[in-house]
C-alpha positions as CSV (number, residue, x, y, z in Angstrom):
1,M,91.7,119.6,10.3
2,D,91.2,116.4,7.9
3,H,94.8,115.3,7.3
4,H,93.9,112.7,4.8
5,H,95.7,113.2,1.5
6,P,93.5,113.5,-1.5
7,E,94.6,110.3,-3.1
8,D,93.7,108.5,0.0
9,L,90.0,109.5,0.0
10,P,87.6,107.3,-1.9
11,N,85.6,108.9,-4.6
12,P,82.3,110.3,-3.3
13,E,80.1,108.3,-5.9
14,S,81.6,105.0,-5.1
15,L,81.0,105.6,-1.5
16,L,77.1,106.3,-2.2
17,I,76.7,103.4,-4.8
18,P,73.4,101.8,-3.2
19,K,73.5,98.1,-2.1
20,T,70.9,97.3,-4.7
21,Q,73.3,98.4,-7.5
22,E,76.4,96.7,-8.0
23,A,79.6,98.8,-8.2
24,P,81.6,98.4,-11.8
25,P,84.9,96.4,-11.5
26,P,87.9,97.9,-10.6
27,G,89.4,100.1,-13.6
28,Q,86.0,99.9,-15.5
29,V,84.5,103.1,-16.1
30,Q,80.8,103.1,-15.0
31,E,78.4,103.7,-18.0
32,A,76.7,107.0,-18.0
33,P,72.7,106.7,-17.8
34,P,70.8,106.4,-21.1
35,P,70.5,109.6,-23.1
36,G,67.2,111.5,-21.9
37,Q,66.2,115.2,-21.0
38,F,68.2,116.6,-18.7
39,T,66.4,118.8,-16.0
40,P,68.1,121.4,-13.8
41,V,66.9,120.1,-10.5
42,H,67.2,122.9,-7.8
43,I,68.1,121.8,-4.2
44,G,67.4,123.4,-0.9
45,Y,68.1,121.8,2.6
46,V,67.8,122.7,6.2
47,L,69.9,120.2,7.9
48,Y,71.7,119.6,11.0
49,V,75.1,118.1,12.2
50,E,75.7,116.8,15.5
51,N,79.1,118.3,17.3
52,T,79.8,115.3,19.7
53,I,82.6,116.8,21.4
54,Y,80.4,119.4,22.5
55,Q,81.0,120.3,26.3
56,P,77.9,121.9,28.2
57,P,78.8,125.1,29.7
58,P,79.4,125.0,33.5
59,S,76.4,125.5,35.9
60,S,78.8,126.8,38.6
61,R,79.9,130.6,39.4
62,G,83.0,129.7,37.7
63,R,81.9,129.5,34.3
64,T,84.3,131.2,31.7
65,T,83.4,134.2,29.5
66,A,84.3,132.2,26.3
67,Q,81.5,131.5,23.7
68,P,80.6,127.8,24.2
69,A,80.7,125.6,21.2
70,K,77.4,124.7,19.8
71,Q,76.0,121.2,19.9
72,W,74.3,121.2,16.8
73,M,75.3,123.1,13.7
74,K,72.6,124.3,11.1
75,M,73.4,123.7,7.4
76,V,71.4,125.8,5.3
77,C,71.6,126.0,1.3
78,K,74.3,128.1,-0.1
79,S,73.4,130.9,-2.5
80,S,76.4,129.5,-4.6
81,L,75.0,125.8,-5.0
82,G,73.7,126.0,-8.7
83,P,71.1,123.4,-9.8
84,L,71.8,119.6,-10.3
85,E,71.7,119.0,-14.0
86,I,70.5,115.4,-14.2
87,S,68.5,113.1,-16.6
88,I,66.1,112.5,-13.7
89,Q,64.1,109.9,-15.6
90,A,67.0,107.6,-15.9
91,L,67.8,107.4,-12.2
92,S,66.1,105.3,-9.6
93,W,64.8,107.1,-6.4
94,R,67.9,105.8,-4.3
95,L,70.4,106.7,-7.0
96,F,69.0,110.1,-7.3
97,Q,69.1,110.7,-3.5
98,N,72.9,109.7,-3.6
99,Q,73.4,112.1,-6.4
100,V,71.9,115.0,-4.6
101,I,73.9,114.4,-1.4
102,I,77.1,114.4,-3.7
103,H,75.8,117.9,-5.2
104,I,75.4,119.1,-1.7
105,C,78.9,117.9,-0.3
106,G,81.2,118.5,-3.3
107,N,84.4,117.1,-2.2
108,K,83.5,116.6,1.3
109,E,83.4,112.8,1.4
110,N,83.1,112.6,5.2
111,L,79.9,114.8,5.1
112,A,78.7,112.9,2.3
113,K,78.6,109.8,4.1
114,F,77.3,111.2,7.2
115,L,74.3,112.5,5.2
116,N,73.9,109.3,3.5
117,D,73.7,107.5,7.1
118,L,71.1,109.8,8.0
119,N,69.2,109.4,4.9
120,T,69.4,105.6,5.2
121,L,67.8,106.0,8.6
122,G,65.0,108.1,7.4
123,D,66.0,111.2,9.4
124,I,65.9,113.4,6.0
125,T,62.7,114.3,4.7
126,W,62.4,115.0,0.9
127,Y,60.0,117.3,-0.7
128,R,59.3,117.8,-4.2
129,S,58.1,120.7,-6.3
130,I,57.3,121.7,-9.7
131,Y,56.8,125.6,-9.7
132,G,53.5,126.7,-11.1
133,H,52.4,122.9,-11.5
134,A,48.6,122.2,-10.6
135,T,49.5,119.2,-8.5
136,Y,53.2,119.6,-7.3
137,G,53.2,123.3,-6.8
138,V,55.7,124.6,-4.1
139,S,52.8,125.5,-1.6
140,H,51.8,121.7,-1.8
141,L,54.9,120.4,0.1
142,F,54.5,116.9,-1.4
143,Q,56.7,114.4,0.1
144,V,58.9,111.6,-1.6
145,K,58.6,108.5,0.5
146,N,59.6,105.9,-1.8
147,A,60.2,104.7,-5.4
148,S,56.8,105.0,-6.7
149,D,56.3,108.5,-5.5
150,F,59.4,109.5,-7.3
151,S,58.6,107.9,-10.6
152,E,55.0,109.7,-10.5
153,F,56.9,112.8,-9.9
154,T,59.7,112.3,-12.8
155,R,56.9,111.7,-15.2
156,A,55.1,115.1,-14.2
157,A,58.5,116.7,-14.5
158,A,59.1,115.4,-18.0
159,A,55.4,116.5,-19.0
160,A,56.4,120.1,-18.1
161,P,59.9,120.6,-19.2
162,N,59.7,124.3,-19.1
163,K,58.7,124.5,-15.3
164,K,61.3,124.8,-12.5
165,V,62.0,121.6,-10.5
166,G,62.8,121.4,-7.0
167,F,63.9,119.3,-4.2
168,K,64.1,120.5,-0.3
169,L,65.7,118.0,2.2
170,T,64.7,118.6,5.8
171,M,65.4,117.5,9.4
172,V,63.4,117.8,12.7
173,D,65.3,120.4,14.6
174,P,67.3,118.6,17.2
175,R,67.6,121.9,19.2
176,K,64.2,121.8,20.8
177,D,63.6,119.9,23.7
178,Q,67.0,118.3,23.8
179,K,66.6,116.3,27.0
180,D,63.2,114.6,25.9
181,S,64.5,113.9,22.3
182,A,67.9,112.4,23.7
183,K,65.8,109.8,25.6
184,E,63.7,109.2,22.7
185,A,66.5,108.8,20.5
186,Q,68.2,106.2,22.6
187,I,65.0,104.2,23.1
188,N,64.2,104.4,19.1
189,T,68.0,103.5,18.5
190,A,67.7,100.5,20.6
191,L,64.4,99.4,18.7
192,R,66.1,99.9,15.4
193,L,69.1,97.8,16.3
194,K,66.9,95.0,17.3
195,Y,63.8,95.2,14.5
196,G,65.1,97.5,12.2
197,P,65.8,96.5,8.5
198,P,69.2,95.1,7.7
199,E,70.5,98.3,5.9
200,E,69.4,100.5,9.0
201,R,71.1,98.1,11.6
202,A,74.5,98.1,9.7
203,V,74.7,101.9,9.9
204,L,73.8,102.0,13.6
205,E,76.2,99.0,14.4
206,R,78.9,100.8,12.4
207,K,78.4,104.1,14.4
208,Q,78.5,102.3,17.5
209,R,81.8,100.6,16.7
210,L,83.4,104.1,15.4
211,L,82.4,105.8,18.6
212,A,83.4,103.1,20.9
213,A,86.9,102.9,19.2
214,N,87.3,106.7,19.3
215,P,84.3,108.8,20.6
216,T,85.5,112.0,19.5
217,Q,88.0,111.8,16.6
218,I,85.2,110.7,14.2
219,Q,82.8,113.6,14.5
220,S,85.6,116.1,15.4
221,T,87.0,115.4,11.9
222,L,83.5,115.8,10.3
223,W,83.0,119.2,12.4
224,L,86.0,120.7,11.3
225,Q,85.7,119.7,7.7
226,K,82.1,121.1,7.4
227,S,83.4,124.2,9.1
228,N,86.3,125.0,6.6
């Protein structure tokens, strides 16, 4: 279990402030977004968290009868997760993503940091929908790739205030073809470290430093926190 005391943990919102937006000075309360139309945004997700302390079951005859730990844990949206009430037009695309991650994770700061890193690396795909909308109906699966896509969508949502707005976050299932995926991931990581944008390189370099310092404790803490 995570033995940090609540007072030792940073505020999730301060963790997820994007680099393009300056944090308020210590002791100063960050001003709320300009008043606008608050939209209940319904969030769905299918995400995966890796258990890096996973040990494959033995291939010899001496294997135990105990159920082996899963290498990947699938995260699906809980029925108890209500909509995110937010002034969607008052936020940038990056800040909206951060608010959604905070909404999903609640007070689980380690999980929020983990998902924020995945999102920075582009491993999370975001789909937008407006129920019953001619363009953004649920069956159309429109992906938000950048700030321009998001601005276009928020204008459509504002023009249809009585329709249900939703976002779904997905990842490629890493449990399929794990051997090939692992090799591809190693190559992809090496290329990102050399040629990726500074924000991606910073995330990958931080991960490598943490795993080199303690290859089990970091993800073990995350795994236990998510399981509770």
